[in-house]
C-alpha positions in Angstrom: -153.0 -181.9 -9.4 -156.6 -180.5 -9.5 -156.5 -180.4 -13.3 -155.3 -184.1 -13.4 -158.1 -185.0 -11.0 -160.8 -183.3 -13.2 -159.4 -185.1 -16.3 -159.6 -188.5 -14.5 -163.2 -187.8 -13.4 -164.1 -186.7 -17.0 -162.6 -189.8 -18.4 -164.5 -192.0 -16.0 -167.8 -190.2 -16.9 -167.1 -190.7 -20.6 -166.4 -194.4 -20.1 -169.6 -194.9 -18.1 -171.6 -193.1 -20.7 -170.2 -195.2 -23.5 -171.0 -198.4 -21.6 -174.6 -197.2 -21.0 -175.1 -196.2 -24.6 -173.8 -199.6 -25.7 -176.5 -201.3 -23.8 -179.1 -199.3 -25.8 -178.2 -200.6 -29.2 -180.5 -199.4 -32.0 -182.2 -202.2 -33.9 -184.3 -202.0 -37.0 -188.0 -203.0 -37.1 -190.3 -202.3 -40.0 -193.6 -200.4 -39.6 -193.5 -199.6 -35.9 -196.7 -197.7 -35.2 -198.4 -196.2 -32.2 -200.0 -198.9 -30.0 -202.4 -199.4 -27.1 -201.3 -200.9 -23.8 -203.5 -203.5 -22.1 -206.7 -201.8 -20.7 -206.1 -203.2 -17.2 -202.8 -204.0 -15.5 -200.8 -203.8 -12.3 -197.1 -203.0 -11.7 -194.5 -201.8 -9.4 -193.5 -198.3 -10.2 -191.0 -195.6 -9.3 -191.4 -191.8 -9.8 -188.9 -189.0 -9.4 -189.4 -185.2 -9.6 -186.0 -183.4 -9.7 -187.4 -179.9 -9.4 -185.0 -178.0 -7.2 -186.5 -177.4 -3.8 -189.4 -179.8 -4.4 -187.5 -183.0 -5.1 -189.3 -186.2 -4.2 -189.1 -189.9 -5.1 -191.9 -192.5 -4.9 -191.7 -196.3 -4.9 -194.9 -198.4 -4.8 -197.6 -200.3 -6.6 -199.8 -199.1 -9.4 -203.2 -200.4 -10.5 -204.5 -199.1 -13.9 -208.0 -199.6 -15.2 -208.7 -197.8 -18.5 -211.9 -199.8 -18.9 -213.5 -198.1 -15.9 -211.4 -194.9 -15.9 -209.8 -195.4 -12.5 -206.3 -195.6 -11.0 -204.9 -196.6 -7.6 -201.4 -196.1 -6.2 -199.7 -197.3 -3.1 -196.9 -194.8 -2.5 -193.7 -194.8 -0.3 -192.6 -191.2 -0.6 -189.3 -189.6 0.2 -189.9 -185.8 0.0 -187.3 -183.2 0.6 -190.1 -180.9 2.0 -191.4 -183.4 4.5 -189.5 -184.6 7.6 -190.8 -188.2 7.5 -191.0 -191.0 5.0 -194.6 -191.2 3.9 -196.9 -194.1 3.2 -199.9 -193.1 1.1 -202.8 -194.7 -0.8 -204.2 -192.7 -3.6 -207.4 -193.7 -5.4 -208.5 -191.7 -8.5 -212.1 -192.3 -9.9 -212.4 -190.3 -13.1 -216.1 -191.1 -13.7 -216.9 -189.6 -10.2 -214.2 -186.9 -10.6 -212.9 -187.7 -7.1 -209.5 -188.4 -5.6 -209.0 -190.0 -2.2 -205.7 -189.8 -0.4 -205.2 -191.9 2.7 -202.3 -191.6 5.1 -201.5 -195.2 5.9 -199.8 -194.3 9.2 -202.5 -192.1 10.7 -205.4 -193.4 8.7 -206.5 -189.8 8.0 -208.3 -189.3 4.7 -208.7 -186.5 2.2 -211.3 -186.4 -0.5 -211.0 -183.8 -3.2 -212.2 -183.0 -6.7 -210.0 -184.7 -9.3 -209.8 -181.5 -11.3 -208.9 -178.0 -10.3 -209.8 -174.9 -12.3 -206.1 -173.9 -12.7 -205.0 -177.3 -14.0 -204.3 -177.8 -17.7 -204.0 -181.5 -17.7 -207.6 -182.5 -16.8 -208.9 -185.9 -18.0 -207.9 -189.5 -17.8 -204.2 -190.0 -18.7 -204.0 -193.4 -20.5 -200.8 -195.4 -21.1 -201.2 -195.7 -24.8 -198.9 -194.3 -27.5 -200.8 -191.2 -28.7 -201.9 -191.1 -32.3 -199.5 -188.7 -34.0 -196.6 -189.4 -31.6 -193.1 -189.4 -33.0 -191.1 -192.6 -33.0 -187.7 -191.7 -31.5 -186.2 -195.1 -32.0 -186.4 -198.8 -31.4 -183.8 -200.0 -28.9 -182.4 -203.1 -27.3 -182.5 -202.7 -23.6 -179.8 -204.8 -22.0 -177.4 -207.2 -24.0 -178.6 -209.0 -27.1 -175.8 -211.5 -26.9 -177.1 -212.9 -23.6 -180.0 -215.2 -23.7 -183.1 -213.6 -22.1 -180.8 -210.7 -21.2 -182.5 -208.0 -23.3 -185.8 -206.4 -24.3 -186.9 -204.7 -27.5 -188.5 -201.4 -26.8 -189.9 -198.5 -28.8 -189.4 -194.9 -27.7 -191.9 -192.1 -28.4 -192.5 -188.4 -27.8 -195.5 -186.2 -28.1 -196.7 -182.7 -27.3 -200.1 -182.5 -25.6 -201.2 -179.0 -26.8 -204.5 -179.0 -24.8 -202.8 -180.1 -21.6 -199.7 -178.0 -22.2 -197.0 -180.6 -21.5 -194.4 -182.7 -23.3 -194.4 -186.5 -23.0 -191.9 -189.2 -23.7 -192.5 -192.9 -23.2 -191.1 -196.4 -23.8 -193.0 -199.6 -24.6 -192.2 -203.2 -25.3 -192.4 -204.0 -29.0 -194.4 -207.2 -28.0 -197.8 -206.4 -26.4 -197.1 -202.7 -26.0 -196.3 -202.9 -22.2 -195.3 -199.5 -20.9 -191.9 -199.4 -19.2 -191.4 -195.6 -18.8 -193.4 -192.4 -19.0 -191.9 -188.9 -18.6 -193.7 -185.6 -18.6 -192.5 -182.0 -18.6 -194.3 -178.7 -18.0 -192.1 -175.6 -17.3 -194.7 -173.7 -15.4 -196.5 -176.2 -13.1 -195.1 -179.6 -12.1 -191.7 -179.4 -13.9 -190.2 -182.7 -14.9 -191.5 -186.1 -13.7 -189.9 -189.5 -14.5 -192.0 -192.6 -14.0 -191.0 -196.2 -14.6 -193.0 -199.5 -14.5 -191.7 -203.0 -13.7 -193.2 -206.4 -12.9 -196.2 -205.6 -15.1 -199.1 -208.1 -14.8 -202.2 -207.8 -17.0 -205.5 -207.6 -15.3 -206.6 -206.4 -11.8 -206.0 -209.0 -9.0 -208.4 -207.2 -6.6 -211.0 -204.8 -7.9 -211.7 -203.7 -4.3 -208.5 -201.6 -4.3 -210.5 -198.9 -6.2 -213.1 -198.6 -3.5 -212.3 -195.9 -1.0 -212.8 -196.7 2.7 -216.3 -195.7 3.9 -214.8 -193.4 6.6 -213.0 -191.4 3.9 -216.2 -190.2 2.1 -216.5 -186.4 2.6 -213.4 -186.2 4.8 -210.9 -183.3 4.1 -208.2 -183.9 6.7 -204.9 -182.1 6.1 -202.4 -184.4 4.3 -199.1 -183.5 2.6 -198.4 -185.0 -0.8 -195.9 -184.2 -3.5 -195.1 -180.7 -2.5 -198.7 -179.7 -1.7 -200.7 -179.7 1.5 -204.2 -181.1 0.9 -206.8 -179.1 2.9 
């Protein structure tokens, strides 16, 4: 009976996998080359870190400004190491080399240097396809037989030697809009999956990059992504 049950489960998994792969049909496009995403955009995003004992998921909004080297995230965080659901605002100003983390419930703030001596991934991480990245395929996401039911995407991978991590990403063939960004480092953050949706070019409110005045110089203790900021 147990063996029969395992066979049934295995068959179900195989069927589900086949259906999933069928939705990612490879299509041919000539001369697909690395591309640059828009320099400013906003999107909904989801992030997942499956590292055992440090799992967390994030859903929120993301504002990206390559032109002025700054990023802002609104995060709704479910962290296995934290007893409560968290609501955080994170502002990263790369020209000033500052990060501001605001707890939206308590209004406590934490200002910290954007870079740490032990980090190997210093610098502004853009959402372009790196020059020299490997094209892993061009896919149809969804069903090509359904009108407006599919999206052509290119999939890329790259090894950042200076930052010591591996990256993989997906972009729309038209306009180079990022849809997914995955990073892996075996010694520090592990594996992080990040997805973007409802992408809108431009920044609707530039003020989102301005930290609250009461946050300047504050170093209140705030927990974020497996680390207590002090």
